[in-house]
MARDRENRO-290034 format. One line per field, with one value per residue (C-alpha): y, z, x; residue in one letter; chain; residue number from 1. Coordinates in steps of 0.001 Angstrom, whole numbers. Layout:
! MARDRENRO-290034
c2 = [Y	...]
c3 = [Z	...]
c1 = [X	...]
res = [a	...]
chain = [A	...]
n = [NUM	...]
This chain:
! MARDRENRO-290034
c2 = [-131	3436	6514	9646	13259	16329	20056	22192	25376	28258	25424	25698	23479	22907	19963	18031	18440	17121	14439	13087	13352	11162	8517	8361	7945	5338	3283	2813	-328	-922	2110	1421	4867	8286	11427	14997	17953	21512	21490	22648	21793	19334	17677	17358	15276	13360	12676	11879	9464	7555	7045	9665	12022	15753	18067	20647	23921	23294	26242	26372	27611	24786	21166	18255	14995	11730	8289	4753	2067	230	2080	1259	2323	5491	6976	5945	7492	10717	10720	10102	13268	15049	14640	15001	18589	19815	18567	20324	23864	23302	23093	26310	28409	27679	24086	25771	25706	29418	31020	30069	34135	34734	37008	36368	39830	38383	34871	37058	38757	35693	33843	36234	36007	34959	35244	33564	32761	29582	29851	27143	28465	28633	30735	33358	34377	34859	37956	39943	37245	37388	41555	41104	38879	40912	44016	42145	41905	38016	36482	34390	31155	30524	26997	27388	26832	28928	32116	35164	36112	40074	38943	37320	40245	42648	40575	40228	44047	44673	42280	43692	46926	45561	43828	40279	37495	35692	32328	31021	30854	26954	26780	23350	23017	25303	24690	27605	26979	23380	23311	21808	23750	21545	18901	18766	16197	15813	16733	17759	21307	22655	25565	25457	27566	26753	29174	26878	27968	24058	21660	18358	19856	21563	17771	16154	18310	18213	14345	14225	16726	15196	11512	12899	14302	18367	20080	23300	26641	27372	26158	29146	27829	30993	29531	27636	30790	33012	32800	33627	36147	37963	37767	38305	36316	38982	36243	34821	38045	38940	35391	35714	39108	37423	34580	36822	38564	35240	34540	30819	30515	29624	28382	28995	26711	28030	25524	26102	24656	25880	29592	32734	33594	37170	36382	33587	36455	38713	36051	34821	38625	38796	36066	37321	39990	38422	37665	33540	30917	29833	26864	27204	24468	25719	22752	22602	21383	21141	22035	19952	18048	17675	15707	17280	20266	18483	16669	20129	21963	19035	19493	23101	22732	20236	17045	13630	12994	9465	8475	8015	4371	2224	-937	-3363	-5030	-8678	-9390	-7341	-6030	-5190	-5763	-2933	-2008	306	3281	5164	6515	8570	9266	11740	13482	16096	18520	19463	15670	15225	18363	16806	13364	14854	16907	13580	11714	13929	14674	11115	9816	13029	14419	13394	14352	15786	17911	20117	19943	20853	22358	23382	21097	18166	19192	15787	16341	17426	13570	12655	10025	8912	7889	7475	8495	10166	11925	13417	15594	14098	17252	19965	22370	21206	17618	19129	21386	20057	17367	16151	16209	13076	12860	12591	10579	8678	6847	8830	7990	4189	4079	5377	3039	139	1936	1943	-1843	-2876	-493	-2680	290	628	-765	915	3068	5647	6598	9389	8624	11344	11038	13230	15279	15966	13039	9493	7958	4458	5287	1844	105	1176	987	-2228	-4153	-1799	-2574	-6447	-6156	-4081	-6774	-9652	-7697	-7135	-10902	-12085	-10294	-11897	-8796	-7663	-4199	-2388	-579	2602	4212	7764	7749	11160	10793	11142	8434	10329	10537	9372	6716	4601	5183	2325	-18	1837	1064	-2551	-2898	-1509	-3326	-6548	-5451	-5959	-2263	-874	1711	4882	7424	10045	11003	11678	8328	6812	8782	7197	4149	4164	5541	2732	511	1534	1077	5069	5199]
c3 = [-245	-565	1544	-673	1183	-885	-315	-2892	-2022	-1495	-2570	-725	-223	2136	4771	3108	-241	1077	3006	-292	-2125	367	421	-3565	-3430	-678	-2762	-5844	-5864	-4020	-2140	1739	3221	1717	3413	1858	4264	4538	6712	10074	13144	14053	10889	10548	13692	12409	9059	11635	13439	10231	10047	7536	7673	8741	6294	8088	5349	5093	6266	7406	3784	1989	941	2061	193	1589	-125	821	-1672	-4077	-7138	-9569	-7211	-6212	-9744	-10140	-7181	-8005	-11544	-10155	-7424	-10449	-12557	-9258	-8410	-12225	-12165	-8959	-10597	-13851	-12216	-9674	-13008	-14139	-16134	-18148	-17984	-17683	-14590	-11180	-10109	-7052	-4819	-4110	-5716	-9367	-8704	-8343	-11471	-13439	-11978	-13637	-11037	-7892	-5072	-2198	-1647	571	2877	3858	5141	8180	10634	11384	7659	6928	7619	4637	2430	3620	3421	23	-494	790	-866	-3951	-3211	-1879	1363	3284	4319	6391	6541	8877	12345	14712	13662	16274	17868	17102	13325	13293	14816	12719	9395	10623	10831	7492	6457	7742	6598	3089	3030	3082	5364	7088	7753	10020	10813	11876	9210	8242	6711	4551	1586	-430	-3540	-3346	-3576	-638	928	3347	5013	3523	2613	-197	193	-1216	-1332	14	2738	5462	6283	8115	10587	12314	14900	14441	11641	12644	14670	10832	9547	11727	11157	7186	7443	9876	7375	4246	5824	6144	2914	4087	1849	2889	784	2354	5188	6440	8947	11421	13068	16407	18440	17040	19754	22291	24711	22552	19392	19989	17329	14583	11418	13471	13043	9803	8386	10048	8147	4980	5494	6258	3043	1162	-300	-742	3106	4899	8110	9900	12267	14214	16058	18718	20795	24103	23223	25915	27682	26768	23461	23370	24233	21943	19113	20656	20158	16496	15339	17195	14371	11073	10505	9800	12243	13553	15314	18051	18489	21377	22970	26903	29709	29909	25669	22947	21522	17623	16906	18793	16519	13519	14178	15494	12146	9704	11910	11026	7176	7213	6962	8967	11334	11857	14696	12639	11778	13635	12846	16464	17242	16387	19713	21807	24933	27782	30835	33016	31896	33449	32148	28877	26744	23566	20834	18757	15404	15464	18788	18745	18517	21623	23476	22038	23834	26941	27305	27476	29303	32223	32819	34199	34807	36156	35495	32224	31513	28434	26650	25896	29350	29694	33306	33620	36535	34739	32140	31244	32097	28948	28210	27993	30319	31319	35009	34782	32085	29522	25915	23801	20785	18343	15822	18587	17252	19812	18470	15006	14682	11870	11263	8767	10618	11980	9617	7080	9039	11408	12977	16262	17229	15725	18190	21054	20426	21244	24304	25639	24623	27095	29819	32736	33153	29858	29004	26447	23321	21617	18513	15519	11983	9513	5810	2927	681	1734	4643	4403	1919	3367	7283	8015	6093	8561	11597	11536	11785	14681	16294	15995	17500	20416	20872	21199	23038	25747	25445	25952	29107	29615	29455	27367	25636	23878	20741	19820	16568	15765	11742	10660	6646	3957	1535	-1252	47	-1653	972	764	3907	4440	3411	5886	8732	7506	7473	11326	12501	11206	13041	16344	16411	17654	14673	14999	12296	15355	17553	20382	20201	19990	23776	24924	23773	25605	28743	28610	28940	31695	33628	33150	32953]
c1 = [49	1135	153	165	-814	-943	-2422	-4402	-3358	-6692	-9275	-12102	-15188	-17727	-17804	-20917	-18890	-15790	-17362	-19174	-15660	-13963	-16741	-16152	-13015	-13197	-15183	-12885	-11208	-8158	-8358	-7923	-8510	-9635	-9782	-10502	-11089	-9961	-6794	-7856	-6232	-8830	-9221	-5409	-5619	-8046	-5968	-2718	-5283	-5717	-2503	-1255	1750	686	1527	3542	3114	-828	-3604	-7174	-7308	-5879	-7540	-5852	-6227	-4909	-5464	-3823	-4288	-2435	-272	-2883	-5994	-3769	-3873	-7789	-8480	-6432	-8013	-11772	-11002	-9884	-13360	-15436	-13496	-13874	-18019	-18234	-16350	-18528	-21830	-20557	-20187	-24150	-23334	-19907	-16431	-16645	-14528	-16163	-17658	-15459	-17952	-21722	-22432	-20963	-22610	-26214	-25513	-25218	-28488	-30928	-34012	-31789	-33548	-31527	-27642	-26501	-23765	-21794	-18643	-15951	-18820	-16008	-15985	-19683	-20143	-18893	-20275	-23612	-23321	-22387	-25599	-27753	-26448	-27235	-30784	-31065	-32219	-29421	-29438	-26404	-25723	-22685	-22438	-20027	-20869	-20231	-23635	-22986	-22377	-25881	-27791	-26225	-27044	-30394	-30880	-29577	-31637	-34952	-33815	-33899	-37021	-34964	-34479	-31553	-32119	-29684	-26821	-27081	-30010	-29807	-33494	-35340	-38035	-39017	-41569	-40978	-36971	-35091	-31840	-29784	-31146	-34286	-37089	-39340	-42620	-46010	-47130	-50049	-51054	-48760	-45829	-43103	-41113	-38205	-35852	-34856	-33759	-34771	-38162	-38758	-38061	-40485	-42987	-42558	-42561	-45691	-47646	-47189	-47816	-51192	-51702	-50949	-48420	-46335	-45761	-42452	-40139	-38162	-35385	-34500	-31639	-31415	-30403	-33195	-35733	-33022	-32878	-30193	-31394	-34877	-36834	-35440	-35719	-38977	-40654	-39527	-40759	-44005	-44655	-43774	-46230	-48673	-48684	-48390	-51799	-50633	-50076	-53038	-51912	-48415	-46747	-43791	-41322	-38783	-36267	-37104	-37574	-36840	-40189	-40142	-39187	-41658	-44463	-43154	-44023	-47474	-48297	-47136	-49374	-52278	-52036	-50873	-54837	-53930	-54358	-50954	-49906	-47127	-44768	-42725	-41043	-40442	-42441	-46004	-45953	-47341	-44923	-44433	-46536	-49413	-48761	-48510	-51750	-53432	-51990	-53477	-56963	-56872	-55955	-59479	-57345	-57859	-55400	-53994	-51265	-48040	-46897	-44429	-42852	-42570	-39702	-39735	-38854	-41308	-39489	-41854	-39691	-37878	-34594	-32415	-31415	-31918	-29456	-30406	-28011	-29367	-27967	-31319	-30734	-34784	-35499	-33548	-34489	-38025	-37233	-35803	-38703	-40875	-38783	-38179	-41585	-42078	-37997	-36994	-33373	-32215	-27754	-27175	-24745	-27458	-29396	-32905	-31638	-27650	-27546	-28104	-25119	-22622	-19153	-17158	-15793	-20082	-19677	-23008	-24332	-28316	-30420	-28720	-29809	-26490	-26897	-23955	-24853	-24084	-21863	-19244	-19093	-19302	-16257	-14153	-15961	-19218	-22276	-23647	-26644	-23899	-20842	-22598	-19073	-19217	-22658	-22129	-18966	-20683	-23655	-21149	-20014	-23198	-24367	-21391	-22612	-24642	-26314	-27858	-31162	-32661	-30961	-32999	-31554	-33112	-32264	-33434	-33535	-33951	-31566	-27892	-28242	-26457	-27595	-28357	-28415	-29788	-26931	-24459	-26915	-28450	-25094	-24000	-27879	-27163	-23552	-25165	-28046	-25011	-23007	-25514	-26298	-23053	-23130	-26754	-28375	-31353	-31123	-33978	-33508	-35551	-35688	-37322	-37488	-37475	-38802	-41154	-42131	-40498	-37210	-34179	-33185	-36891	-38163	-40265	-37251	-35115	-37385	-37525	-34003	-33880	-36617	-35022	-31883	-34239	-35154	-38599	-39027	-41734	-42562	-42803	-40032	-42550	-44074	-40319	-39404	-42556	-41942	-38337	-40187	-42602	-39434	-37995	-40908	-42471	-46484]
res = [m	t	a	e	v	s	v	r	r	g	q	y	r	d	s	v	a	l	m	q	l	s	r	e	l	s	g	v	g	g	v	e	a	a	f	v	a	m	a	t	e	l	n	l	d	l	l	t	g	m	g	f	d	r	p	v	d	a	t	p	n	d	m	v	v	a	i	r	a	d	s	p	a	l	e	a	a	n	s	r	l	a	e	l	l	a	a	r	a	t	a	a	a	g	g	t	a	d	v	v	p	r	t	v	r	s	a	a	r	r	r	e	g	a	s	i	a	l	l	s	i	p	g	a	n	v	l	p	e	a	m	d	a	l	d	a	g	l	s	v	m	i	f	s	d	n	v	p	l	e	h	e	i	r	l	k	d	a	a	r	e	r	g	l	l	v	m	g	p	d	c	g	t	a	v	v	r	g	v	g	f	g	f	a	n	v	v	r	p	g	p	v	g	i	v	a	a	s	g	t	g	a	q	q	l	l	c	l	l	d	g	a	g	v	g	v	t	h	c	l	g	v	g	g	r	d	l	s	g	a	v	g	g	r	s	t	h	q	a	l	d	l	f	a	a	d	p	a	t	k	i	v	l	v	v	s	k	p	p	a	p	a	v	a	e	s	i	i	e	h	v	a	a	i	g	k	p	v	v	l	a	f	l	g	p	g	q	p	d	l	t	a	a	a	a	e	a	v	r	v	a	g	g	t	w	d	e	p	g	w	w	p	a	p	v	e	r	t	g	h	y	p	f	i	r	g	l	f	s	g	g	t	l	c	d	e	a	m	v	i	a	a	a	t	l	g	p	i	g	s	n	i	p	l	d	p	a	w	a	l	d	p	d	l	t	t	t	g	h	a	m	i	d	f	g	d	d	q	l	t	q	g	r	p	h	p	m	i	d	p	r	l	r	l	a	r	l	g	v	e	a	a	d	p	s	c	g	v	v	l	l	d	v	v	l	g	h	a	a	h	p	d	p	a	a	e	l	a	p	a	i	r	d	a	h	a	v	a	g	a	a	g	r	d	l	a	v	v	v	a	l	v	g	s	t	g	d	p	q	g	r	d	g	q	a	e	t	l	c	a	a	g	a	s	v	h	l	s	n	a	a	a	a	r	k	a	v	e	l	v	g	g	a]
chain = [A	A	A	A	A	A	A	A	A	A	A	A	A	A	A	A	A	A	A	A	A	A	A	A	A	A	A	A	A	A	A	A	A	A	A	A	A	A	A	A	A	A	A	A	A	A	A	A	A	A	A	A	A	A	A	A	A	A	A	A	A	A	A	A	A	A	A	A	A	A	A	A	A	A	A	A	A	A	A	A	A	A	A	A	A	A	A	A	A	A	A	A	A	A	A	A	A	A	A	A	A	A	A	A	A	A	A	A	A	A	A	A	A	A	A	A	A	A	A	A	A	A	A	A	A	A	A	A	A	A	A	A	A	A	A	A	A	A	A	A	A	A	A	A	A	A	A	A	A	A	A	A	A	A	A	A	A	A	A	A	A	A	A	A	A	A	A	A	A	A	A	A	A	A	A	A	A	A	A	A	A	A	A	A	A	A	A	A	A	A	A	A	A	A	A	A	A	A	A	A	A	A	A	A	A	A	A	A	A	A	A	A	A	A	A	A	A	A	A	A	A	A	A	A	A	A	A	A	A	A	A	A	A	A	A	A	A	A	A	A	A	A	A	A	A	A	A	A	A	A	A	A	A	A	A	A	A	A	A	A	A	A	A	A	A	A	A	A	A	A	A	A	A	A	A	A	A	A	A	A	A	A	A	A	A	A	A	A	A	A	A	A	A	A	A	A	A	A	A	A	A	A	A	A	A	A	A	A	A	A	A	A	A	A	A	A	A	A	A	A	A	A	A	A	A	A	A	A	A	A	A	A	A	A	A	A	A	A	A	A	A	A	A	A	A	A	A	A	A	A	A	A	A	A	A	A	A	A	A	A	A	A	A	A	A	A	A	A	A	A	A	A	A	A	A	A	A	A	A	A	A	A	A	A	A	A	A	A	A	A	A	A	A	A	A	A	A	A	A	A	A	A	A	A	A	A	A	A	A	A	A	A	A	A	A	A	A	A	A	A	A	A	A	A	A	A	A	A	A	A	A	A	A	A	A	A	A	A	A	A	A	A	A	A	A	A	A	A	A	A	A	A	A	A	A	A	A	A	A	A	A	A	A	A	A	A	A	A	A	A	A	A	A	A	A	A	A	A	A	A	A	A	A	A	A	A	A	A	A	A	A	A	A]
n = [1	2	3	4	5	6	7	8	9	10	11	12	13	14	15	16	17	18	19	20	21	22	23	24	25	26	27	28	29	30	31	32	33	34	35	36	37	38	39	40	41	42	43	44	45	46	47	48	49	50	51	52	53	54	55	56	57	58	59	60	61	62	63	64	65	66	67	68	69	70	71	72	73	74	75	76	77	78	79	80	81	82	83	84	85	86	87	88	89	90	91	92	93	94	95	96	97	98	99	100	101	102	103	104	105	106	107	108	109	110	111	112	113	114	115	116	117	118	119	120	121	122	123	124	125	126	127	128	129	130	131	132	133	134	135	136	137	138	139	140	141	142	143	144	145	146	147	148	149	150	151	152	153	154	155	156	157	158	159	160	161	162	163	164	165	166	167	168	169	170	171	172	173	174	175	176	177	178	179	180	181	182	183	184	185	186	187	188	189	190	191	192	193	194	195	196	197	198	199	200	201	202	203	204	205	206	207	208	209	210	211	212	213	214	215	216	217	218	219	220	221	222	223	224	225	226	227	228	229	230	231	232	233	234	235	236	237	238	239	240	241	242	243	244	245	246	247	248	249	250	251	252	253	254	255	256	257	258	259	260	261	262	263	264	265	266	267	268	269	270	271	272	273	274	275	276	277	278	279	280	281	282	283	284	285	286	287	288	289	290	291	292	293	294	295	296	297	298	299	300	301	302	303	304	305	306	307	308	309	310	311	312	313	314	315	316	317	318	319	320	321	322	323	324	325	326	327	328	329	330	331	332	333	334	335	336	337	338	339	340	341	342	343	344	345	346	347	348	349	350	351	352	353	354	355	356	357	358	359	360	361	362	363	364	365	366	367	368	369	370	371	372	373	374	375	376	377	378	379	380	381	382	383	384	385	386	387	388	389	390	391	392	393	394	395	396	397	398	399	400	401	402	403	404	405	406	407	408	409	410	411	412	413	414	415	416	417	418	419	420	421	422	423	424	425	426	427	428	429	430	431	432	433	434	435	436	437	438	439	440	441	442	443	444	445	446	447	448	449	450	451	452	453	454	455	456	457	458	459	460	461	462	463	464	465	466	467	468	469	470	471	472	473	474	475	476	477	478	479	480	481	482	483	484	485	486	487	488	489	490	491	492	493]
């Protein structure tokens, strides 16, 4: 085997694109390992952890390419990489071999009628690019996380002055006129407009509505911090005004992780004045869960609500198990599960705790009931989101399977564009291994999965569910129902 590490000076691609490149190269016959990433400190550590030499002169603005393969495969992998990079450059230039635009404003000039710019760049660099987009008359979706708070506030104020909208930062999902941005599910058009200070929360609602035969006009993500006290719901207020003026939107649904109380009150006052029915899904103790909010929106739309489907585990597990361990890729799904579980079981340890007193130690050691959001900013710096790359979460599943205090593992699997092309193919063997590890120690282990997806998603929702169920999991299309199943298994009412 030959290991080759090269540095591409000044070539930037976002982490999603680079993860896809790495996956493509890993699939070339004869390639043992492939890693394509920006040369951040964390990525260089990952590189050396894979057994490659660390380039001494690479900077975070450079792309690093590492391939370990036999000689013919190495040449084939490099050739494939050149093809993929050229194809992406051509696509970025509008389908021609023309020069790629160097600024957002120049790109906007080439796209007559363009209305939105999507930014996926390091958070510290977002401000000038987003301002360039706003000055070009474009609303902005900021996929990037780790954007300074003061930059977010400045951008949202500038957008409102221009009659535009900033979606994000850390906006993972949006749907505009049927076009999905980021992690988006394939759903039907309809009368519901969604304002989402939550990515996976928006995806859960999109899929539940679609499953009930009700579609959406748009889903406008506003970023997870928008309803914080500091940001004050700036983009949420702007999105509400846009939906109020949109004749196609008949019903508005607002979803958020637990909002700041004063900001929640300001939103409640605003929705009362827009002249359209509004369903609020503010997660928190005593508030409706996302499934209940979707049911209310369906009823307001004149549809018929049936409880979301589920696939029982092949071996029904009804005994009382020890503690629940939730391993989530979606922060809002983790929040919702914790709210449901804590109401019956008490404190739930987490890296995104409902109560600061319930925070896990930085090493995420779990004792008692615990739920971890593997999509949190601290766990995605320099690495792909767990909806794309499940390795970190799968490793933790193995740890919990070997822990005698763990009796129930609660997982989410989120489908749709940009997500892993076949998550069940990687998760199902890990579930079987987890059952085997627990069984070898004389323990029983229950696995419960919340599957967020629509029948139109490219992964094939029902096929994913059947694969996970065959591996031994109980699979639920409602995250709230999955959380309640997990609580039931540990003896909760």
